[in-house]
C-alpha positions, 0 to 999 in steps of 0.5 A: 688676564691683565692688559699691559700697555707698557710693552707689546706682548703676544704672550697672554698675562696672568696674575698669580691667581689666574696662573694658578687656575690655568696651571692647577698649581696653588697660588701658595705653591707658585710663590714657594716655587719663586722663593726657591729659584724654580720659577722665573721672577714675574714682571711688575706692573705697579705692585702686581706680579704679572706672569706669562706663558713662559712661567705656565711652561715652567710650572708644567716642567716642574710638575712632570720633574716632581712626578718623576721623582726629582726634588725641588732642589734638583729642579732649581739646580736644573733651571739655574743651569738653563739660566746659565747656558750650561751644557745641558746635554752633559748635565742631563747625562750626568744627573742620573749617575749623580743622584745616587752615591753607592757609599756606606760606613762612616763617610755615609754617616757623616754625609747624612749628618751634614745633610748633604745626602738623604736616604732613598729607595735606591740609596743615598741621594745628593741633596745638592745635585751640583755636588753630585755632578762633580763627584760622579765625574771622578773615579775616586768617589770616596776620595772626593767624599772625604775632601767634602768632609774635610771642608765641612770640618774646616769651615762650618764654624766660619760659615755659621758665623758668616750666616749670623753676620748676614742675618744681622746685616739684613735688619735694617734693609727692606724687601723680600727675605728670599732676595736677601738670602740670595744677595747674601749667598752670591756675595759670599760665594763671590768673595770665596771664589776670588780668594780660592782663585788667588790661593789655587 
């Protein structure tokens, strides 16, 4: 374990290899969980990434959720909701309904083609649980699905051009690719939120 003289701490500190050993999760998976937003960022001590028992608890929670059939996308959304202080009782109450979409026909095919749902043993499951939560709240799920498909048709070309522009802009910036991805997403989302707020 690492001694950290910069701050008082009652939690033990781990480098990634030590965290892998005590958690049973490979160092490679720990890094992947961090890049996908499942695991909180480690502290930095010079060039070293320092983890603690909070990260160990997160890894154990991730393991349990994966064993129960949640995807990494669902888990990332759950942890993101926790970080934002969302109403977890509401979130957890809606999630079981939100995972599966009872829908067939051309709309279901279009959602599959767009990658918004995937086939599971229970039917169609949303790949983005945040969308599933919103659709699960309405009595007109087919209407919401049609609205989603209209949105995709309206913005897909622009979104791809935006992704190309963001990728080109990143060329001169140093740092982790995951940070560039997240910053691009956050800035684009912020601009879209502002524009929608002005028009809606």
